[in-house]
Structures are given as C-alpha cells and as structure tokens.
C-alpha positions as CSV (number, residue, x, y, z in Angstrom):
1,M,3.4,0.3,9.3
2,I,4.8,-2.7,7.5
3,D,6.0,-1.4,4.2
4,Y,6.5,2.2,5.2
5,V,9.8,1.5,6.9
6,N,11.0,-0.4,3.8
7,H,10.0,2.6,1.6
8,L,11.9,4.8,4.0
9,A,15.1,2.7,3.7
10,R,14.8,2.8,-0.1
11,M,14.5,6.6,0.0
12,H,17.6,6.8,2.0
13,V,19.5,4.7,-0.5
14,L,18.3,6.8,-3.4
15,V,19.2,10.1,-1.7
16,D,22.6,8.7,-0.6
17,A,23.3,7.6,-4.1
18,A,22.4,11.0,-5.5
19,A,24.7,12.7,-3.0
20,G,27.7,10.4,-3.9
21,R,27.4,8.2,-0.8
22,S,26.3,5.1,-2.7
23,N,25.9,1.7,-1.0
24,T,27.8,-0.6,-3.4
25,A,25.4,-3.5,-2.6
26,Y,22.7,-1.7,-4.6
27,V,22.4,0.0,-8.0
28,V,20.0,2.6,-9.2
29,D,18.1,1.5,-12.3
30,S,16.0,4.4,-13.5
31,R,13.3,3.2,-15.9
32,L,9.6,3.6,-16.3
33,Y,7.8,1.5,-13.7
34,P,4.1,1.9,-12.8
35,N,4.9,2.2,-9.1
36,L,7.1,5.3,-8.7
37,A,5.3,8.1,-6.9
38,V,7.3,8.0,-3.7
39,D,10.5,7.4,-5.6
40,I,10.0,10.5,-7.7
41,I,8.6,12.9,-5.1
42,V,10.4,12.1,-1.8
43,P,14.1,12.3,-3.0
44,W,13.3,15.7,-4.5
45,L,11.5,16.9,-1.4
46,A,14.3,15.4,0.8
47,Q,16.7,18.0,-0.6
48,L,14.7,20.6,1.3
49,V,13.6,18.8,4.5
50,G,15.5,15.5,4.8
51,V,14.4,12.0,4.0
52,E,12.4,11.2,7.1
53,T,10.4,14.4,7.1
54,A,9.9,14.2,3.3
55,T,8.5,10.6,3.6
56,R,6.1,11.7,6.4
57,L,4.9,14.6,4.3
58,F,4.4,12.2,1.4
59,L,2.2,10.0,3.6
60,L,0.3,13.1,4.9
61,A,-0.2,14.3,1.3
62,S,-1.5,10.8,0.3
63,Q,-4.0,10.8,3.1
64,T,-5.1,14.3,2.3
65,L,-5.6,13.4,-1.4
66,V,-7.8,10.5,-0.4
67,V,-10.1,12.5,1.9
68,T,-10.3,15.7,-0.2
69,G,-10.7,13.6,-3.4
70,A,-13.7,11.7,-2.0
71,I,-15.3,15.0,-0.9
72,A,-14.6,16.6,-4.3
73,L,-16.2,13.7,-6.1
74,E,-19.3,13.9,-4.0
75,I,-19.6,17.7,-4.6
76,V,-19.2,17.2,-8.4
77,V,-21.8,14.4,-8.6
78,R,-24.4,15.7,-6.1
79,G,-23.5,19.4,-5.7
80,R,-22.9,19.1,-1.9
81,H,-20.9,17.1,0.6
82,Q,-22.7,14.8,3.0
83,L,-21.2,11.3,3.3
84,S,-17.8,11.0,1.5
85,G,-15.6,12.7,4.1
86,F,-16.9,10.3,6.8
87,A,-16.4,7.3,4.5
88,A,-12.9,8.3,3.5
89,L,-11.8,8.9,7.1
90,T,-13.3,5.5,8.0
91,A,-11.2,3.9,5.3
92,L,-8.0,5.9,6.0
93,Y,-6.5,3.3,8.3
94,S,-7.9,0.2,6.5
95,L,-5.4,-2.6,5.8
96,P,-4.1,-1.5,2.4
97,F,-3.3,2.0,3.7
98,L,-2.1,0.7,7.1
99,W,0.3,-1.7,5.5
100,G,2.2,1.3,4.3
101,L,1.5,0.8,0.6
102,L,2.5,4.4,-0.1
103,N,2.3,4.5,-3.8
104,F,-1.1,2.8,-3.8
105,E,-2.5,5.3,-1.3
106,F,-1.1,8.2,-3.3
107,G,-2.5,6.7,-6.5
108,C,-5.9,6.1,-4.9
109,G,-6.1,9.8,-3.9
110,V,-5.1,11.0,-7.3
111,A,-7.7,8.6,-8.8
112,L,-10.5,10.1,-6.8
113,W,-9.6,13.6,-8.0
114,A,-9.3,12.3,-11.6
115,I,-12.8,10.7,-11.4
116,A,-14.1,14.0,-10.1
117,V,-12.5,16.0,-13.0
118,W,-13.7,13.5,-15.6
119,I,-17.3,13.9,-14.5
120,R,-17.0,17.6,-14.1
121,Y,-15.7,18.1,-17.7
122,R,-17.3,15.2,-19.5
123,D,-19.8,17.4,-21.2
124,G,-17.4,20.2,-22.0
125,R,-15.0,20.7,-25.0
126,W,-13.6,17.3,-26.1
127,Q,-10.1,18.8,-26.4
128,A,-10.1,19.8,-22.7
129,Q,-11.4,16.4,-21.7
130,I,-8.7,14.5,-23.6
131,A,-6.0,16.8,-22.2
132,L,-7.1,16.4,-18.6
133,H,-7.7,12.6,-19.0
134,T,-4.2,12.2,-20.5
135,I,-2.5,14.1,-17.7
136,F,-4.3,12.0,-15.1
137,V,-3.5,8.7,-16.9
138,V,0.2,9.6,-17.0
139,V,0.3,10.6,-13.3
140,L,-1.6,7.5,-12.3
141,F,0.4,5.2,-14.5
142,V,3.6,6.4,-13.0
143,S,2.2,6.6,-9.4
144,H,0.7,3.1,-9.1
145,L,-1.0,0.9,-11.7
146,F,-3.7,0.0,-9.3
147,G,-4.7,3.6,-9.0
148,L,-5.1,3.8,-12.8
149,G,-7.2,0.6,-12.6
150,I,-9.5,2.2,-10.0
151,Y,-9.9,5.3,-12.2
152,G,-10.6,3.3,-15.4
153,L,-13.1,0.9,-13.7
154,T,-15.0,3.8,-12.2
155,I,-15.3,6.0,-15.2
156,G,-16.0,3.0,-17.4
157,C,-19.0,2.0,-15.2
158,Y,-20.1,5.6,-15.0
159,E,-20.0,6.0,-18.7
160,A,-21.9,2.7,-19.2
161,S,-24.7,4.1,-17.0
162,R,-25.1,7.1,-19.3
163,I,-24.5,5.5,-22.7
164,A,-26.6,7.1,-25.5
165,G,-25.5,5.1,-28.5
166,Y,-22.8,3.1,-30.2
167,R,-21.1,6.2,-31.6
168,Q,-20.8,7.9,-28.2
169,A,-19.6,4.6,-26.7
170,A,-16.9,4.2,-29.4
171,R,-15.7,7.8,-28.9
172,T,-15.6,7.5,-25.1
173,L,-13.7,4.2,-25.3
174,A,-11.1,5.8,-27.7
175,V,-10.6,8.8,-25.4
176,M,-10.2,6.5,-22.3
177,G,-8.0,3.9,-24.0
178,F,-5.5,5.8,-26.2
179,P,-3.2,7.3,-23.5
180,V,-3.1,4.0,-21.6
181,V,-2.1,2.0,-24.8
182,A,0.5,4.6,-25.6
183,L,2.0,4.4,-22.2
184,Y,2.1,0.6,-22.2
185,V,3.8,0.6,-25.6
186,Y,6.4,3.0,-24.2
187,L,6.8,0.9,-21.1
188,I,7.7,-2.2,-23.2
189,W,10.0,-0.2,-25.5
190,S,11.9,1.4,-22.6
191,G,12.5,-2.0,-20.9
192,G,10.4,-1.2,-17.9
193,A,8.1,-3.7,-16.3
194,I,4.8,-4.0,-14.4
195,G,5.9,-7.0,-12.3
196,K,6.5,-10.7,-12.3
197,P,3.8,-12.8,-14.0
198,V,2.6,-14.3,-10.7
199,F,-1.2,-14.7,-10.2
200,D,-2.6,-16.5,-7.2
201,W,-6.3,-16.8,-6.2
202,W,-7.1,-17.4,-2.5
203,F,-10.9,-17.4,-2.8
204,I,-11.6,-18.2,0.9
205,F,-10.1,-14.8,1.9
206,K,-12.6,-12.9,-0.2
207,L,-15.3,-13.9,2.3
208,V,-13.4,-12.7,5.4
209,W,-11.5,-9.6,4.1
210,P,-14.5,-7.3,4.8
211,L,-14.2,-8.3,8.5
212,L,-10.4,-8.0,8.7
213,V,-9.9,-4.9,6.7
214,M,-10.5,-2.2,9.3
215,N,-7.5,-2.7,11.6
216,G,-4.3,-4.5,10.9
217,Y,-3.1,-4.6,14.5
218,N,-6.1,-5.9,16.4
219,L,-8.2,-8.6,14.8
220,S,-11.0,-8.3,17.4
221,L,-11.3,-4.5,16.9
222,S,-11.3,-4.9,13.2
223,I,-14.3,-7.3,13.4
224,A,-16.1,-5.1,15.8
225,L,-15.6,-2.0,13.6
226,A,-16.7,-3.9,10.5
227,L,-19.9,-5.2,12.3
228,T,-20.6,-1.7,13.6
229,I,-20.4,-0.3,10.0
230,A,-22.7,-3.1,8.8
231,A,-25.2,-2.3,11.6
232,L,-25.0,1.4,10.7
233,L,-25.7,0.7,7.1
234,L,-28.7,-1.5,8.1
235,F,-30.0,1.3,10.3
236,L,-29.7,3.8,7.5
237,G,-31.3,1.4,5.0
238,Y,-34.2,0.7,7.4
239,N,-34.8,4.5,7.6
240,R,-34.5,4.8,3.8
241,V,-31.7,7.3,4.0
242,F,-30.0,6.1,0.9
243,G,-31.2,5.8,-2.7
244,L,-29.4,4.0,-5.5
245,T,-28.8,5.8,-8.7
246,R,-28.0,4.0,-12.0
247,P,-24.3,5.0,-11.8
248,A,-24.2,3.7,-8.2
249,I,-25.6,0.4,-9.2
250,L,-23.2,-0.1,-12.1
251,I,-20.1,1.2,-10.2
252,G,-21.0,-1.0,-7.2
253,S,-21.6,-4.0,-9.5
254,G,-18.3,-3.4,-11.4
255,F,-16.3,-3.3,-8.2
256,L,-18.0,-6.4,-6.8
257,V,-17.3,-8.4,-10.0
258,A,-13.7,-7.1,-10.0
259,Y,-13.3,-8.1,-6.3
260,L,-14.6,-11.7,-7.0
261,L,-12.5,-12.2,-10.1
262,M,-9.3,-10.5,-9.1
263,P,-6.3,-12.6,-8.0
264,T,-5.0,-12.2,-4.5
265,R,-1.6,-11.7,-6.0
266,L,-1.6,-9.8,-9.3
267,F,1.8,-9.4,-11.0
268,D,3.3,-10.7,-7.8
269,S,1.7,-7.8,-5.9
270,A,0.0,-9.2,-2.9
271,Y,-3.6,-8.6,-1.6
272,S,-4.8,-7.0,-4.8
273,E,-8.6,-7.5,-4.1
274,V,-8.3,-6.0,-0.6
275,R,-7.3,-2.7,-2.2
276,L,-10.7,-2.5,-3.8
277,I,-12.4,-2.2,-0.4
278,P,-11.1,1.2,0.6
279,A,-11.5,2.3,-3.0
280,I,-15.2,1.5,-3.2
281,M,-15.7,3.0,0.4
282,T,-14.4,6.4,-0.9
283,I,-16.1,6.3,-4.3
284,L,-19.6,4.8,-4.0
285,P,-21.1,7.3,-1.4
286,A,-20.8,10.1,-3.9
287,F,-23.3,8.4,-6.2
288,L,-26.0,7.7,-3.6
289,T,-29.0,9.9,-3.0
290,V,-29.4,11.0,0.6
291,S,-32.6,11.9,2.4
292,W,-32.6,12.3,6.1
293,P,-36.1,11.4,7.6
294,S,-35.3,13.3,10.8
295,R,-32.5,15.2,12.6
296,S,-32.3,12.4,15.2
297,V,-31.4,9.8,12.5
298,Q,-28.8,12.1,11.1
299,S,-27.3,12.7,14.5
300,V,-27.1,9.0,15.4
301,A,-25.4,8.2,12.0
302,A,-22.9,11.0,12.5
303,L,-22.2,10.0,16.1
304,V,-21.6,6.3,15.1
305,A,-19.4,7.3,12.2
306,V,-17.3,9.7,14.2
307,T,-16.9,7.1,17.0
308,I,-15.7,4.5,14.4
309,I,-13.2,7.0,13.0
310,L,-11.8,8.1,16.4
311,V,-11.6,4.6,17.9
312,N,-9.7,3.3,14.9
313,A,-7.4,6.3,14.8
314,A,-6.7,6.1,18.6
315,S,-5.9,2.4,18.2
316,I,-3.4,3.1,15.4
317,A,-1.9,6.0,17.2
318,S,-1.3,4.0,20.4
319,V,0.5,1.3,18.4
320,W,2.7,3.8,16.5
321,S,3.7,5.8,19.6
322,A,4.6,2.6,21.4
323,Y,7.3,1.9,18.8
324,R,9.1,5.2,19.0
325,S,11.7,3.9,21.5
326,D,12.0,0.6,19.6
327,Y,13.0,2.4,16.4
328,A,15.5,4.5,18.3
329,E,17.0,1.3,19.8
330,M,17.1,-0.3,16.3
331,I,19.0,2.7,14.9
332,E,21.4,2.6,17.8
333,S,22.1,-1.1,17.0
334,F,23.3,-0.2,13.6
335,H,26.4,1.4,15.2
336,L,27.5,-2.2,16.1
337,L,27.6,-3.2,12.5
338,P,30.8,-2.8,10.4
339,P,30.2,-1.1,7.0
340,G,29.4,-3.6,4.2
341,S,27.8,-6.2,6.6
342,T,25.3,-8.6,5.2
343,I,22.1,-8.9,7.3
344,L,19.2,-11.4,7.4
345,I,15.9,-10.6,9.2
346,A,14.0,-13.4,10.9
347,R,10.9,-13.7,13.1
348,S,9.0,-16.3,15.0
349,D,6.5,-18.4,13.0
350,G,3.6,-16.9,14.9
351,S,4.6,-13.2,14.6
352,G,2.0,-10.8,13.3
353,G,-0.4,-8.1,14.4
354,V,1.4,-5.6,16.6
355,D,4.8,-7.3,15.6
356,T,4.5,-6.1,12.0
357,P,5.8,-2.6,12.4
358,M,9.2,-4.1,13.2
359,F,9.3,-6.5,10.2
360,Y,11.3,-4.2,7.9
361,A,13.0,-1.9,10.5
362,P,16.4,-3.6,10.0
363,T,16.4,-2.6,6.3
364,L,17.3,0.9,7.5
365,A,20.8,-0.6,8.1
366,A,21.3,-0.1,4.3
367,H,21.5,3.6,5.1
368,Y,22.8,3.8,8.7
369,A,25.4,1.1,8.5
370,N,26.0,1.0,4.7
371,A,24.9,-2.7,5.0
372,F,23.3,-5.1,2.6
373,V,19.8,-6.3,3.5
374,P,18.3,-8.5,0.7
375,S,14.8,-7.9,1.9
376,L,15.0,-4.2,1.1
377,Y,11.9,-4.1,-1.1
378,N,12.7,-3.4,-4.7
379,V,10.1,-5.2,-6.8
380,S,9.3,-3.0,-9.9
381,G,11.3,-0.1,-8.6
382,P,14.5,1.8,-9.2
383,I,16.7,0.1,-6.7
384,K,18.3,-3.3,-7.7
385,K,20.8,-5.6,-6.0
386,A,24.3,-5.2,-7.4
387,P,25.5,-8.0,-9.7
388,S,27.8,-9.2,-6.9
389,K,24.7,-9.9,-4.8
390,S,22.7,-11.8,-7.4
391,R,22.7,-15.0,-5.3
392,F,20.5,-13.1,-2.7
393,E,17.8,-12.4,-5.2
394,I,14.3,-13.1,-3.7
395,E,12.1,-14.8,-6.3
396,D,8.8,-14.8,-4.4
397,S,7.5,-11.4,-3.1
398,R,6.2,-13.2,0.1
399,D,9.8,-14.0,1.0
400,Y,10.6,-10.3,1.5
401,L,8.9,-10.7,4.8
402,P,11.2,-11.8,7.7
403,T,12.2,-15.4,7.4
404,P,10.4,-17.7,10.0
405,I,12.8,-19.3,12.4
406,S,11.5,-22.7,11.3
407,Q,12.8,-22.0,7.8
408,L,16.2,-21.2,9.2
409,N,16.3,-24.4,11.1
410,S,15.1,-26.3,8.0
411,A,17.8,-24.7,5.9
412,S,20.5,-25.6,8.5
413,G,19.4,-29.2,8.2
414,G,19.4,-29.2,4.4
415,G,15.6,-28.9,4.2
416,P,13.4,-26.7,2.0
417,A,13.9,-23.0,2.3
418,P,13.9,-19.9,-0.1
419,A,17.1,-19.7,-2.2
420,H,18.4,-16.6,-0.4
421,V,18.2,-18.4,3.0
422,R,19.6,-21.8,2.2
423,G,23.2,-20.9,3.1
424,W,22.3,-18.3,5.7
425,R,25.0,-19.5,8.2
426,T,27.8,-18.7,5.7
427,D,26.2,-16.0,3.6
428,Y,25.2,-13.6,6.3
429,D,27.2,-11.8,9.0
430,Y,24.3,-10.8,11.3
431,L,20.8,-11.8,12.1
432,Y,18.0,-9.6,13.4
433,V,15.1,-11.4,15.0
434,V,12.1,-9.1,15.2
435,G,8.8,-9.4,17.0
436,D,8.2,-12.1,19.5
437,Q,11.4,-12.6,21.6
438,T,10.4,-15.8,23.4
439,V,11.2,-17.9,20.3
440,S,13.9,-20.5,20.4
441,I,16.9,-19.2,18.6
442,P,19.2,-21.4,16.4
443,D,22.6,-22.5,17.7
444,H,25.9,-20.8,17.0
445,L,24.5,-17.2,17.3
446,T,26.1,-14.6,19.6
447,I,23.7,-12.0,20.9
448,M,25.0,-8.4,20.5
449,M,22.0,-6.4,21.5
450,G,18.6,-7.3,23.0
451,S,15.4,-5.4,23.1
452,R,11.7,-6.1,23.8
453,R,10.9,-6.2,20.1
454,F,14.1,-7.3,18.4
455,S,17.5,-8.9,19.0
456,L,20.7,-8.6,17.0
457,Y,22.9,-11.7,16.7
458,S,26.3,-12.3,15.2
459,I,26.4,-15.5,13.1
460,G,29.2,-17.8,13.9
461,K,31.0,-19.1,10.9
C-alpha cells in the first residue's frame, strides 16, 4: 500500500528512539494530535512481537474493527445481521483503506462500534450514555479526526430522525458536543495541531470517485466492480428487497451533503471526501429494511456480492505478493548506504497504479541505514525533522510523494520545483527512482543497484 510503508518507517524510527538508537535527523515531539492510533499502539506492541509484525497486526485489527463494527451496528439497529458484513467486506479494499491510511481505517472501525453503542444505550441511564460517549470521543479524537467526524455525523443524523422536542434536542446536542469541545480546548492549550489550514476543492472528481474507489491498482477493474455493484443495487431495488427508514434517509442525505461540500484536501489531508464512501457503505445497510421476495433473489444477491469481494481480494493479493522480492531487494540496497546519508525519492511522471506500493519504500532507509529521507511522512504526528534539516521541510503534503523526474530536470535548470528539491544535486547524496524504470534519468548520476521496480543512484557533486 502507498502510506503503509511510510507508517512502517515511522514506527521503526519511534521504536529505535525509545531503545536509544535515535536517528539524529529526526526528533520525537510527543503532543496531542488527532491522528495517533498507530503511533500509540504499534510501538507498545512492537516490544512484544517486533515492529513489522506489530504493524501487520494493527492493520488486521483495523480491518476486523471495520467488519465486526458494521455487523454489530446492524444487529443493534435491526436485531439481526443480513447485509452489513457483505458491505464491509466489499469496502475493505476500497481506495482510502488500500492507500494504507492506517489511522483512518482504525478510526472508522472504532466509529462503527461507537455508533452501535450510542444507539444501544441511548434510551438507558444518561450517566452511562455520557460516560460511553466520552470514552469513544476521546479514542476517536486521538485515533483520527475523520473517524470522530463519521461518528458525529451519523449519530447527529440519527438523532435528528428521532427528535421529539426542543428540550430533547438541546440535551442531546450538549451530550454530543461537550467532550469534543473540551478535547479541542486541550489540544490548543497543549500546543498540538489538527493540520495545516489548506483547503482545496476538486469538484470534478466528486463525479468519478464512485467509479474509481473500488481498486487502486487496476482502473478497469475498479470501474467494472463499481458498475457491478450498481447493477446489483438496481436488481435488488427492482425486486423491492430494500426499504428506506427515516434514519436511513437522513443519514444518507447527511453523508451526501457532506460529500458534495467537503474539500478534497481538508487541513492538508488529501482525498477527504473519498473517505466518506467506505464509511457510508458500512453504515447505511444497517438502517435499511430487508425483505427477500424469494430464495432465488437472495441467492443471486449473495453470489454477486461474494464474487465482488473475492475478485477484489484476489486482485489485491496478487499485487502484494508480487512485491515481496522487490521489498527484499530494497532492504538489501540499504546496505550500500553510509550511515547519515541524505536520500531523495523520484519517479517517472506517469507512474501510478501498480507502481504505488514502491513510492515510500525508500523511507525505510531511515531505520535500516540510519539515513535521512525528507518524505518520511510526519504531518500532524510525533516525528519531526531535526532543526539541522529544516531546509528540507515539505510545505505541501502532495510533495511527500516521490518527485517526478521532470521536476528534477526543472530544478537543475533553475526552473520551478518544491523547495526541498531545488538544490537536489548538492543537498542529497543518493537518489532512488521507483516505479517505471524506462524513464530518462538526469545526468551525473552513478547507478549503484538496479531492479525491476527501483534503481539506486549516487549523485555526483
């Protein structure tokens, strides 16, 4: 996955620092950030099983939370499980999860359980409701702010569908809002941050994301799966399998409005509206009524759903397994780097799709070679660049991706380029080119290791 490897590199740096093996190019800055689930859980778990296994277990736990949380929500709402498990498994390798946004996936799973608990205890003792709500708000706030937003949007729409008067509305709003306001005040007081105030709207993508969201490696397969899901929904609608409840209408409308209004980049966090798609896929089925007209209709629906799930999972597994030898070669290449080296990652301008799992692989050099890689992702997190590396600060989160070769050539000629790239020939010791290896490489580079998915070059001074 794209960001997974970057998270893994950061986990290594955190664990190394705790063990007294600090990489002097980075400093640990422990503050409250609304994006810390993996940074809290994995270093602790790594003491028992190692960093790589701990990170895999965190991913597995996140996926388990998503699927079981969707099922639990449907059982709480309708008293039985019929749809939500299928829907959650269908969404499990959608783009936001496939990109390796680990904290978001964990937060989404926790949010599903939190919604289920809210509905289960909403009519119970108010003390228990406040206590449980506060616990989930704190966990979600620390895990990922977007998970808290999904939770708040869903229970807000649910409560709006059941409103009985102004007094009840005021009490519910106070219960929902107080712990969030308290945490935000503490965040500001402690010097933490949500992210940079960057907001970009790319409205044209809102029309195509539903087609692109199902598979990040194969565009044709993603479109085919999305169209198959649409056909399945039309088939079920024609057979009047689903019924809309008032909560389903309000929750669906709330998510649609949020999807249309939300910036593509929110607090410099990219693809914000895309994250709403797997969220609504795992939430909305719980609030639908289901009535199967015949066993044959039910069997056809189950067969199509299982086929979608298995085809997508097989596609993802084939890509992941194909990269095992490439990651092994990448780690072997780190032995060629002197400790303290400064590394830049580049790619061809057209790289994407199946090239993306290599985009952040060289960031692992921060652990294996004690190197400095400025694109080791640290936005709103506990790892910061050391003051001596301040000139390598990346201002736009999109520039954490490998630098296109065209930007390197532009910078060499004095043309426009991100600040951390402008002096790349003198500022960096080594260059990794990941992805497409047929690209034309800039002059004055000496190849040290070549592979089918990456090459390592020494930069001539």
